[in-house]
N, C-alpha and C positions, 0 to 999 in steps of 0.2 A: 610571503606566506609559504609555510613548509608542509602544508597538508591540503587535501581537497577542500573545496568551498563549503560543501554541505556537511553539517555536523549533527543535524537533528531534523526530523520531519514530523508533521502532524497532519492527519487526514480527518477533517471535521465531518461529523455524522449527526443525523437526526434521531436515528433508532440504533442504539449501541448493540442490542442483541442481534438485530438483523445484520448489521455491518460485521459484527464479530463472526457470525455464522458464515457469511459470504467469504471473508478473508481466510478463515480457517479451512473452509472447503476448497477454495482455489489454491492456496499456497501449501496446504497439507501440513500446517503447523499450528500450535496452540498459542493464543494471545493470553498474556498474564495481566492482572490488575496492577496498576501503577498508582502510587499515592499522589494526591493533589499537592503540588509544590507551592501553590499560590494561596492556600487557605481560603479559596473560593469554592463554590460548588462545581467542581470540574470532574467529570468521569473520564478516566483514561485506561486503555488497554494497550500494553506494550507488545510490539512485534518481537519475536525471538532475536536476541543479540547479546553481545558482550560490550558494555559501555567502555571497557578498558582497552578494546582492540580497535584497529584501523577500520574506518568506514562509518557510515551513518546508521543510526538506529532511530526508531520513531514509534508513534502510538496513534491509535484511533482516539479522538477527543470529542466529547459532547459537552458543550458549554453554552449557556444562555447568551443569546445575542450574536452567535457565530453560526452561520448556516453552512450547509454542505453544498457541493456542486457549484459550477459556474466560476471557479477560481482559475488562475492563469499559470499555475505550477503543475508540473507533471513529474511524478515519482515513478521510477523503474525498479521493480523487484528482480533481483538476480535469480536465475533458474538454471537448472541443468539443461533442459530443452523447453523453451518457452511455449512450444506447441502443447506440451502436456498440461501445464497450468491453464493455458488458454482454452483447452478443451473442457475445463471444469467451470468456466465462467458462467455460461448460460444456465447450466443445471443449478448453479448456486444463486441464481436470480439476477445476474448482471447481463450485459450484452457486449458483443465484440464489435468494436469500431473498425478495427483493421486486423485481418488475419495475419498469421506469421509472415513476416517479410524480411528480406535481407537488408542489412545496412552496411553491406560490403565487408571490409576487413574488420568491422566492429561487431560482427555477429548478426543476430536476428532479433526482431522485436514483435510483440503483439500489443496492440492498443485496445483497452477495454474500459467499460464504464461499470462501476460498482452499484450496489443497491441504493446508494445515497446520492447518485448523480455525479460522482467524482470520476474523472478519467484517470487512468493509471496505465503504466506500461509494464510489460514483462520482457526481460532481456536474457539472452543466452548466446553463447558462442557457437552452439550447434545450429 
């Protein structure tokens, strides 16, 4: 394999508007509508990114039969200083599971839970 393992991610939600407001508030960026590639009734909002460049991009997804929270995957969003985004989590309706902590030579992380019950990480080298 000549690339990283992850090529796409989806965060399942129950309330798209609530989840959109949360992630836009915490990450300080706008999510954009993404067409339904399956011809099913799937609502998707894409995180900012360039599908032609290195790294994984993804979307918030609302789909019948797929619930949010309680899954076993953890997505980390890259940040300049994860303490800054972490400081916005509670006011955006989420909760902090683990305050900013060092992961040694790999930088620092914050672990948080969004408004839909999904745990996610924030990562920075600061």
